[in-house]
C-alpha positions as CSV (number, residue, x, y, z in Angstrom):
1,X,5.3,-30.7,16.4
2,X,4.5,-27.5,18.1
3,X,1.2,-28.9,19.3
4,X,3.0,-31.9,20.9
5,X,5.5,-29.7,22.6
6,X,2.7,-27.5,24.0
7,X,1.0,-30.6,25.5
8,X,4.3,-31.7,27.1
9,X,4.6,-28.2,28.6
10,X,1.1,-28.7,30.0
11,X,2.1,-32.1,31.4
12,X,5.0,-30.6,33.3
13,X,2.9,-27.6,34.4
14,X,0.1,-29.8,35.8
15,X,2.7,-32.0,37.5
16,X,4.3,-29.1,39.3
17,X,0.8,-27.8,40.4
18,X,-0.2,-31.1,41.8
19,X,3.1,-31.6,43.7
20,X,2.7,-28.0,45.0
21,X,-0.8,-28.8,46.3
22,X,0.4,-32.0,47.9
23,X,3.2,-30.1,49.6
24,X,0.8,-27.4,50.9
25,X,-1.7,-30.0,52.2
26,X,1.1,-32.0,53.9
27,X,2.4,-29.0,55.7
28,X,-1.0,-27.9,56.7
29,X,-2.3,-31.2,58.1
30,X,1.1,-32.8,58.9
31,X,0.4,-35.9,56.9
32,X,2.4,-38.2,56.6
33,X,4.7,-38.5,59.6
34,X,8.0,-40.1,60.5
35,X,9.9,-41.9,57.8
36,X,7.0,-41.6,55.5
37,X,7.3,-37.9,55.7
38,X,10.9,-38.0,54.7
39,X,10.1,-40.1,51.6
40,X,7.2,-37.8,50.8
41,X,9.2,-34.7,50.9
42,X,12.1,-36.3,49.1
43,X,9.8,-37.2,46.2
44,X,8.4,-33.7,46.1
45,X,11.9,-32.1,46.0
46,X,12.9,-34.6,43.4
47,X,9.9,-33.7,41.2
48,X,10.8,-30.0,41.4
49,X,14.5,-30.6,40.6
50,X,13.8,-33.0,37.7
51,X,11.5,-30.4,36.0
52,X,14.5,-28.3,35.2
53,X,16.3,-30.8,33.0
54,X,12.9,-31.7,31.5
55,X,12.6,-28.2,30.3
56,X,16.2,-28.1,29.0
57,X,15.8,-31.3,27.1
58,X,12.5,-30.2,25.6
59,X,14.1,-27.1,24.2
60,X,16.6,-29.1,22.1
61,X,14.3,-31.8,20.8
62,X,13.4,-31.1,17.1
63,X,11.5,-34.2,15.9
64,X,7.9,-35.2,16.7
65,X,8.9,-38.9,17.4
66,X,11.5,-37.8,19.9
67,X,8.9,-35.6,21.6
68,X,6.5,-38.5,22.0
69,X,9.2,-40.7,23.4
70,X,10.2,-37.9,25.8
71,X,6.6,-37.6,27.0
72,X,6.4,-41.4,27.6
73,X,9.6,-41.2,29.6
74,X,8.1,-38.5,31.8
75,X,4.9,-40.6,32.3
76,X,6.9,-43.6,33.2
77,X,8.9,-41.6,35.8
78,X,5.6,-40.3,37.2
79,X,4.2,-43.8,37.7
80,X,7.4,-44.9,39.3
81,X,7.4,-42.0,41.8
82,X,3.7,-42.5,42.5
83,X,4.4,-46.2,43.2
84,X,7.2,-45.4,45.6
85,X,5.0,-42.8,47.4
86,X,2.0,-45.2,47.7
87,X,4.3,-48.0,48.9
88,X,5.8,-45.7,51.6
89,X,2.4,-44.3,52.8
90,X,0.5,-47.5,53.4
91,X,0.3,-49.3,50.1
92,X,-3.3,-50.4,49.4
93,X,-4.4,-48.2,52.4
94,X,-2.5,-45.1,51.0
95,X,-4.5,-42.0,50.3
96,X,-2.2,-41.2,47.4
97,X,-3.5,-44.1,45.2
98,X,-5.7,-41.5,43.6
99,X,-2.5,-40.1,41.9
100,X,-2.7,-43.1,39.5
101,X,-6.0,-41.7,38.3
102,X,-4.6,-38.3,37.7
103,X,-1.6,-39.7,35.8
104,X,-3.9,-41.8,33.6
105,X,-5.9,-38.7,32.8
106,X,-2.9,-36.5,32.1
107,X,-1.2,-39.2,30.0
108,X,-4.0,-38.9,27.5
109,X,-2.4,-35.7,26.4
110,X,0.2,-37.7,24.5
111,X,-1.1,-38.1,20.8
112,X,-1.5,-41.9,20.7
113,X,-4.7,-44.0,20.4
114,X,-5.7,-46.1,23.5
115,X,-3.3,-44.3,25.7
116,X,-5.8,-44.2,28.5
117,X,-6.3,-48.0,28.5
118,X,-2.5,-48.6,28.3
119,X,-1.7,-46.3,31.3
120,X,-4.7,-47.7,33.2
121,X,-3.4,-51.2,32.6
122,X,0.0,-50.1,33.9
123,X,-1.6,-48.6,37.0
124,X,-3.4,-51.9,37.7
125,X,-0.2,-53.9,37.3
126,X,1.8,-51.6,39.6
127,X,-1.0,-51.3,42.2
128,X,-1.6,-55.1,42.0
129,X,2.0,-55.8,42.6
130,X,2.0,-53.5,45.6
131,X,-1.2,-55.3,46.9
132,X,0.3,-58.7,46.6
133,X,3.6,-57.8,48.1
134,X,1.8,-56.1,51.0
135,X,-0.8,-58.9,51.4
136,X,1.7,-61.7,51.6
137,X,4.3,-59.7,53.6
138,X,7.0,-60.2,50.9
139,X,8.8,-57.0,51.9
140,X,8.0,-57.0,55.6
141,X,11.5,-58.1,56.5
142,X,12.8,-54.9,55.0
143,X,10.4,-52.7,57.0
144,X,9.8,-50.9,53.8
145,X,6.2,-52.1,53.0
146,X,4.6,-53.5,56.1
147,X,1.8,-56.1,55.9
148,X,-1.6,-54.6,55.5
149,X,-4.1,-54.6,58.3
150,X,-6.9,-55.5,55.8
151,X,-8.0,-59.0,55.3
152,X,-7.4,-60.8,52.0
153,X,-11.0,-60.2,51.0
154,X,-10.9,-56.5,51.9
155,X,-7.6,-56.1,50.1
156,X,-8.9,-57.7,46.9
157,X,-12.1,-55.6,47.2
158,X,-10.0,-52.4,47.5
159,X,-7.8,-53.6,44.6
160,X,-10.9,-54.3,42.5
161,X,-12.4,-50.8,43.2
162,X,-9.2,-49.1,42.4
163,X,-8.6,-51.2,39.3
164,X,-12.1,-50.5,38.0
165,X,-11.6,-46.8,38.6
166,X,-8.4,-46.9,36.7
167,X,-10.0,-48.7,33.8
168,X,-13.0,-46.4,33.6
169,X,-10.9,-43.3,33.8
170,X,-8.5,-44.8,31.3
171,X,-11.3,-45.7,28.9
172,X,-13.1,-42.4,29.2
173,X,-10.0,-40.2,29.0
174,X,-8.7,-42.2,26.0
175,X,-12.0,-41.9,24.2
176,X,-12.3,-38.3,25.0
177,X,-8.7,-37.7,23.8
178,X,-9.4,-39.5,20.6
179,X,-12.5,-37.4,20.0
180,X,-10.7,-34.3,20.8
181,X,-7.9,-35.3,18.5
182,X,-10.3,-36.0,15.6
183,X,-12.2,-32.8,16.3
184,X,-8.9,-30.9,16.4
185,X,-7.8,-32.5,13.2
186,X,-11.1,-31.7,11.5
187,X,-10.9,-28.1,12.7
188,X,-7.4,-27.8,11.5
189,X,-8.3,-29.1,8.0
190,X,-11.2,-26.7,7.9
191,X,-9.0,-23.8,9.0
192,X,-6.4,-24.8,6.4
193,X,-9.1,-25.0,3.7
194,X,-10.5,-21.7,4.8
195,X,-7.0,-20.2,4.8
196,X,-6.3,-21.5,1.3
197,X,-9.7,-20.2,0.1
198,X,-9.0,-16.8,1.7
199,X,-5.5,-16.7,0.3
200,X,-6.9,-17.7,-3.2
201,X,-9.4,-14.9,-3.0
202,X,-6.8,-12.4,-1.8
203,X,-4.5,-13.5,-4.6
204,X,-7.2,-12.8,-7.1
205,X,-7.9,-9.4,-5.7
206,X,-4.2,-8.6,-5.5
207,X,-3.5,-9.8,-9.0
208,X,-6.3,-8.1,-10.8
209,X,-5.2,-5.1,-12.8
210,X,-8.2,-3.0,-11.8
211,X,-8.3,-1.1,-8.6
212,X,-10.6,-2.7,-6.0
213,X,-11.7,-1.3,-2.6
214,X,-14.4,-2.1,-0.1
215,X,-16.1,0.0,2.5
216,X,-18.2,-0.5,5.6
217,X,-21.8,0.7,6.0
218,X,-20.7,4.2,6.7
219,X,-18.6,4.4,3.5
220,X,-15.2,4.1,5.3
221,X,-12.6,2.2,3.2
222,X,-11.8,-1.2,4.7
223,X,-9.5,-2.6,1.9
224,X,-7.4,-1.2,-0.9
225,X,-5.8,-3.7,-3.3
226,X,-2.2,-3.1,-4.8
227,X,-3.6,-2.0,-8.2
228,X,-5.7,0.7,-6.4
229,X,-2.6,1.8,-4.5
230,X,-0.5,2.0,-7.7
231,X,-3.2,3.9,-9.6
232,X,-4.0,6.5,-6.9
233,X,-0.5,6.7,-5.3
234,X,-2.1,6.2,-1.8
235,X,-1.2,3.3,0.5
236,X,-3.8,1.6,2.6
237,X,-2.5,3.3,5.7
238,X,-3.4,6.7,4.1
239,X,-6.9,5.8,3.1
240,X,-8.0,3.2,5.6
241,X,-11.1,4.3,7.5
242,X,-11.6,7.4,5.3
243,X,-14.8,8.0,3.3
244,X,-14.4,6.8,-0.3
245,X,-16.2,9.9,-1.5
246,X,-13.4,12.0,0.0
247,X,-10.6,9.9,-1.3
248,X,-12.0,9.9,-4.9
249,X,-13.4,13.5,-4.6
250,X,-16.9,12.2,-5.6
251,X,-19.6,14.9,-5.4
252,X,-22.8,13.9,-7.2
253,X,-23.6,16.7,-9.7
254,X,-27.3,16.1,-9.5
255,X,-30.0,14.3,-7.5
256,X,-30.1,11.6,-10.2
257,X,-26.5,10.6,-9.4
258,X,-27.2,10.0,-5.8
259,X,-28.2,6.4,-6.5
260,X,-24.5,5.4,-6.6
261,X,-24.4,6.0,-2.9
262,X,-27.2,3.5,-2.3
263,X,-25.9,0.2,-1.0
264,X,-28.7,-1.8,-2.7
265,X,-28.0,-0.9,-6.4
266,X,-25.0,-1.0,-8.8
267,X,-23.7,2.3,-10.1
268,X,-21.3,3.2,-12.9
269,X,-19.8,6.6,-13.4
270,X,-16.6,8.5,-14.1
271,X,-14.9,10.6,-11.4
272,X,-12.1,13.1,-11.7
273,X,-9.8,13.3,-8.7
274,X,-6.1,13.7,-7.9
275,X,-3.3,11.2,-7.3
276,X,-1.3,11.4,-4.1
277,X,1.3,13.5,-6.0
278,X,-1.3,16.0,-7.1
279,X,-1.7,14.9,-10.7
280,X,-5.1,14.7,-12.4
281,X,-6.8,11.3,-12.4
282,X,-9.9,10.2,-14.3
283,X,-11.4,6.9,-13.1
284,X,-14.2,4.8,-14.6
285,X,-15.8,3.3,-11.4
286,X,-18.4,0.7,-10.7
287,X,-19.9,0.4,-7.3
288,X,-21.9,-2.6,-6.0
289,X,-23.4,-3.6,-2.7
290,X,-21.2,-5.8,-0.4
291,X,-23.4,-8.3,1.2
292,X,-22.9,-10.8,4.0
293,X,-25.6,-13.4,4.6
294,X,-28.1,-11.5,2.5
295,X,-27.5,-8.2,4.3
296,X,-25.7,-5.2,3.0
297,X,-22.5,-4.5,5.0
298,X,-20.9,-1.9,2.7
299,X,-19.8,-1.3,-0.9
300,X,-17.3,-2.8,-3.2
301,X,-15.8,-0.5,-5.8
302,X,-13.9,-1.5,-9.0
303,X,-12.2,1.3,-11.0
304,X,-9.9,1.7,-14.0
305,X,-7.6,4.6,-14.9
306,X,-9.2,6.3,-17.9
307,X,-7.0,9.4,-17.8
308,X,-4.8,8.5,-20.8
309,X,-7.8,7.5,-22.9
310,X,-9.8,10.6,-22.1
311,X,-6.9,12.9,-22.6
312,X,-5.9,11.2,-25.9
313,X,-9.5,11.6,-27.1
314,X,-9.5,15.2,-26.1
315,X,-6.0,15.7,-27.6
316,X,-7.0,14.2,-30.9
317,X,-10.1,16.4,-31.1
318,X,-8.0,19.5,-30.3
319,X,-5.3,18.5,-32.8
320,X,-7.9,18.0,-35.5
321,X,-9.5,21.4,-34.7
322,X,-6.1,23.2,-34.6
323,X,-5.1,21.5,-37.9
324,X,-8.3,22.6,-39.6
325,X,-7.9,26.1,-38.1
326,X,-4.3,26.3,-39.1
327,X,-4.9,25.4,-42.7
328,X,-7.8,27.8,-43.0
329,X,-6.0,30.6,-41.2
330,X,-2.8,30.1,-43.1
331,X,-4.6,30.6,-46.4
332,X,-6.4,33.7,-45.1
333,X,-3.2,35.1,-43.7
334,X,-1.5,34.8,-47.1
335,X,-4.5,36.5,-48.7
336,X,-4.4,39.3,-46.2
337,X,-0.6,39.7,-46.2
338,X,-0.3,40.5,-49.9
339,X,-2.7,43.5,-50.0
340,X,-1.4,44.5,-46.6
341,X,2.1,44.8,-48.0
342,X,0.8,46.8,-51.0
343,X,-1.2,49.0,-48.6
344,X,1.8,49.7,-46.4
345,X,3.9,50.6,-49.4
346,X,1.2,52.9,-50.7
347,X,1.1,54.7,-47.4
348,X,4.8,55.1,-47.4
349,X,4.6,56.9,-50.8
350,X,1.7,59.0,-49.7
351,X,3.6,60.2,-46.6
352,X,6.3,61.5,-48.9
353,X,3.8,63.3,-51.1
354,X,1.6,64.8,-48.4
355,X,2.3,68.3,-47.2
356,X,4.2,68.6,-43.9
357,X,1.0,68.9,-41.9
358,X,1.6,67.6,-38.3
359,X,-1.8,66.0,-38.0
360,X,-1.6,64.2,-41.3
361,X,1.9,63.0,-40.6
362,X,0.8,61.7,-37.2
363,X,-2.1,59.8,-38.6
364,X,0.0,58.4,-41.4
365,X,2.6,57.2,-38.9
366,X,-0.1,55.4,-36.9
367,X,-1.4,53.7,-40.1
368,X,2.0,52.6,-41.1
369,X,2.9,51.4,-37.6
370,X,-0.3,49.4,-37.2
371,X,0.1,47.9,-40.7
372,X,3.6,46.8,-39.7
373,X,2.3,45.3,-36.4
374,X,-0.4,43.4,-38.3
375,X,2.2,42.1,-40.6
376,X,4.3,40.9,-37.6
377,X,1.3,39.1,-36.1
378,X,0.6,37.4,-39.4
379,X,4.2,36.3,-39.7
380,X,4.1,34.9,-36.2
381,X,0.9,33.0,-36.9
382,X,2.3,31.6,-40.1
383,X,5.3,30.3,-38.2
384,X,3.0,28.7,-35.6
385,X,0.6,27.2,-38.2
386,X,3.5,25.9,-40.3
387,X,6.6,25.5,-38.1
388,X,9.9,24.8,-39.7
389,X,11.4,21.3,-39.5
390,X,13.3,20.6,-36.3
391,X,17.1,20.6,-36.4
392,X,17.6,18.1,-33.7
393,X,20.9,17.6,-32.0
394,X,22.0,16.6,-28.5
395,X,22.6,19.5,-26.2
396,X,23.2,20.1,-22.5
397,X,19.9,21.8,-21.6
398,X,21.6,23.5,-18.6
399,X,23.9,25.3,-21.1
400,X,21.0,26.2,-23.5
401,X,19.1,27.6,-20.6
402,X,22.2,29.5,-19.3
403,X,22.6,31.2,-22.7
404,X,19.0,32.2,-22.7
405,X,19.3,33.5,-19.1
406,X,21.6,36.3,-20.3
407,X,18.8,37.8,-22.3
408,X,16.3,37.0,-19.5
409,X,18.5,38.8,-16.9
410,X,18.8,41.8,-19.2
411,X,15.0,42.0,-19.7
412,X,14.5,41.6,-16.0
413,X,16.5,44.8,-15.4
414,X,14.1,46.7,-17.6
415,X,11.2,45.6,-15.4
416,X,10.1,46.8,-11.9
417,X,11.4,44.9,-8.9
418,X,12.0,41.6,-10.7
419,X,14.5,39.1,-9.3
420,X,15.5,35.8,-10.8
421,X,16.7,32.7,-8.9
422,X,18.1,29.6,-10.6
423,X,18.3,26.0,-9.3
424,X,19.9,23.9,-11.9
425,X,20.6,20.2,-11.4
426,X,24.3,19.3,-11.0
427,X,26.1,17.9,-14.1
428,X,24.9,17.8,-17.6
429,X,21.2,17.6,-18.6
430,X,21.3,16.0,-22.1
431,X,18.4,16.5,-24.4
432,X,17.6,15.9,-28.1
433,X,16.4,19.4,-29.1
434,X,16.4,22.2,-31.7
435,X,18.6,24.7,-29.8
436,X,17.1,27.8,-31.4
437,X,13.5,26.8,-30.9
438,X,14.1,25.6,-27.3
439,X,15.7,29.0,-26.5
440,X,12.5,30.6,-27.9
441,X,10.5,28.4,-25.5
442,X,12.6,29.5,-22.5
443,X,12.4,33.2,-23.6
444,X,8.6,33.1,-24.0
445,X,8.0,31.5,-20.7
446,X,10.3,33.9,-18.9
447,X,8.7,36.9,-20.7
448,X,5.2,35.6,-19.8
449,X,6.3,35.3,-16.2
450,X,7.5,38.9,-16.2
451,X,4.2,40.1,-17.6
452,X,2.4,38.2,-14.8
453,X,4.3,40.3,-12.2
454,X,3.6,44.0,-13.2
455,X,4.4,45.1,-9.6
456,X,7.5,43.0,-9.2
457,X,8.2,39.5,-7.9
458,X,10.5,36.6,-8.2
459,X,11.0,34.1,-11.1
460,X,12.5,30.8,-10.1
461,X,14.0,28.7,-12.9
462,X,14.9,25.1,-12.0
463,X,16.0,21.9,-13.9
464,X,15.9,18.3,-12.9
465,X,15.2,14.7,-14.0
466,X,12.6,12.1,-13.0
467,X,10.9,8.9,-14.2
468,X,7.4,8.7,-15.7
469,X,5.2,6.1,-17.3
470,X,5.6,6.1,-21.1
471,X,3.5,3.8,-23.2
472,X,3.5,1.0,-20.6
473,X,7.1,1.4,-19.4
474,X,9.2,3.7,-17.3
475,X,11.1,6.5,-19.1
476,X,13.4,9.3,-18.0
477,X,12.4,12.8,-18.6
478,X,14.0,16.2,-18.2
479,X,12.1,19.0,-16.5
480,X,12.6,22.7,-16.8
481,X,10.3,24.8,-14.6
482,X,9.5,28.5,-14.5
483,X,7.7,29.6,-11.4
484,X,6.6,33.2,-10.7
485,X,4.9,34.9,-7.8
486,X,2.5,36.9,-10.0
487,X,-1.2,37.2,-10.4
488,X,-1.9,33.6,-11.3
489,X,-4.3,32.3,-13.9
490,X,-8.0,32.0,-13.3
491,X,-9.3,28.5,-13.3
492,X,-11.6,29.2,-16.1
493,X,-8.7,30.2,-18.4
494,X,-6.4,27.2,-17.6
495,X,-7.7,25.2,-20.6
496,X,-7.4,28.1,-23.0
497,X,-3.9,29.5,-22.4
498,X,-2.3,27.5,-25.2
499,X,-4.9,28.4,-27.8
500,X,-3.8,30.7,-30.6
501,X,-4.7,34.4,-30.1
502,X,-6.0,33.8,-26.5
503,X,-4.6,36.5,-24.3
504,X,-5.7,38.5,-21.3
505,X,-3.1,41.2,-21.8
506,X,-3.8,44.6,-23.3
507,X,-1.0,44.0,-25.7
508,X,0.5,41.0,-27.5
509,X,-0.8,38.6,-30.1
510,X,-1.7,35.6,-27.9
511,X,0.7,33.4,-29.8
512,X,3.5,33.2,-27.3
513,X,2.3,30.2,-25.2
514,X,0.7,28.7,-28.3
515,X,4.1,28.6,-30.0
516,X,5.7,27.2,-26.8
517,X,3.2,24.4,-26.7
518,X,3.7,23.7,-30.4
519,X,7.5,23.5,-30.1
520,X,7.5,21.3,-27.0
521,X,4.9,19.1,-28.7
522,X,7.1,18.7,-31.7
523,X,9.9,17.6,-29.4
524,X,7.8,14.8,-28.1
525,X,7.3,16.5,-24.7
526,X,4.5,18.2,-22.8
527,X,3.9,21.1,-20.5
528,X,2.4,21.0,-17.0
529,X,0.8,24.1,-15.5
530,X,0.0,24.7,-11.8
531,X,-1.5,28.0,-10.9
532,X,-3.5,29.7,-8.1
533,X,-4.9,33.2,-8.4
534,X,-2.8,35.8,-6.5
535,X,-0.2,33.1,-5.6
536,X,1.6,32.6,-8.9
537,X,2.0,30.1,-11.7
538,X,4.4,27.3,-12.4
539,X,5.1,26.1,-16.0
540,X,7.1,22.8,-16.3
541,X,8.5,21.8,-19.7
542,X,9.0,18.0,-19.8
543,X,11.2,16.5,-22.5
544,X,12.3,12.9,-23.1
545,X,15.9,12.0,-22.5
546,X,17.9,11.0,-25.6
547,X,17.6,7.3,-24.8
548,X,13.8,7.7,-25.0
549,X,13.6,10.2,-27.8
550,X,11.9,7.8,-30.1
551,X,9.0,7.2,-27.7
552,X,6.0,9.5,-27.8
553,X,5.6,10.4,-24.1
554,X,2.4,11.1,-22.3
555,X,3.0,11.9,-18.7
556,X,1.0,9.1,-17.1
557,X,-1.7,9.7,-19.7
558,X,-2.1,13.4,-19.2
559,X,-2.3,15.8,-22.2
560,X,0.4,18.5,-22.1
561,X,-1.9,21.5,-21.5
562,X,-3.8,19.8,-18.6
563,X,-3.1,21.2,-15.2
564,X,-1.5,18.5,-12.9
């Protein structure tokens, strides 16, 4: 329907242009004259005026059939006006008989077969009627259409020439209109087929669960399907035109891996990058050349998120190693603890029996103190290796943290230039936890932050909630963060800080963060660590909300000790 309406607009536009040209020519050359001029100008003014209701009516028509009928009505009015004009300007001798030819041609815009021949026939009938009326002087008494000065033979010859012209133009315009209509229909069908095919391919790309992107010859990203956007957290407007190597942080580790940048070969590799929110992302990626007509125009990349798989594999290896280490070390600790207790008792007895020599007493005090410290370390390790069963209950973690803050504030006053700022979420923060062990987690993290700020600084403690992916569905988690402004953790140590006995301090057993990790892990949570040297460190404890307590959570596939 829109196509028919467009043609009718063209019909009205062409009519106005022709009338305007006729008006301009008549004014320029002063043709016609007298009463003929009055009729001529009246018809031109009428054409201008009638165009306004034409447009108004066209706007309210909604059916295709009504549009065709409206177009035929306009064509009929055009032929009537042309007939009046020809009759008033000399009939068969009128220079405006050529307007029939123009109308026949324009009428072919209406989408009906053989329109050209029909309108040409109408033109012949109307022009023939004028010729007969003028030839035989049937309207001479009215002085409206005077008798022609041509003879009967000349009149018939003129009529024959005009009639033949009308038929030829009608036939050619009709045939051309039919061909154009068939070509237009064929083109529309091909466009529709192409649109359906394009939509089908787009639906496949959009529906596929793997991330898909394409690039141009220079490596700039030209498309980014929804799965790619969901996996990376970037929208197309953020990555469009950027180099794919920058988006995915791909830097070939060796010359041998440079082949994945070649647009003529396929390449498979793993790449570690970051999501838009800064979290770690491991992708299994396949690159292939994107070809058009046998020539490479870019690359097409397909990738899958392997973060959870790789972290679970690493986590299982680490757990097996820690379990083996724990069993072995626990047995060794028991074997050491018994003779250590006997040794400490014997030194206590010797100190009583030795003479009051200051040096001897000092050395004995050192031996007893170090034996006691060694016993404490063994006790802590046994607690880590074989933690007690959790006594879980629902608590408001804001209150549990507030109770721990009393001790933390007291400890801060014994340090140099340490300030504490809290930012707790409004309302309750429910969690299914062992209260005593969770207090131990908070205390260890705060104490660790104090040790990282020997010259002073600020510790910011905050709580909040957010949603994460948990075993294929969304789950609510509680976050408690401890952020200091201390020395930061070197990048090489980030993967070791939760290992037992690992420490960079001159004192301590290296079991504090290991115990924190073990307790949080037993609660079904994880720890995120963000750190930059000389800028501070942020530990975030993530715990499942009570409604999701039965679900083992992995923060979008990341193992707890991995830096986000």
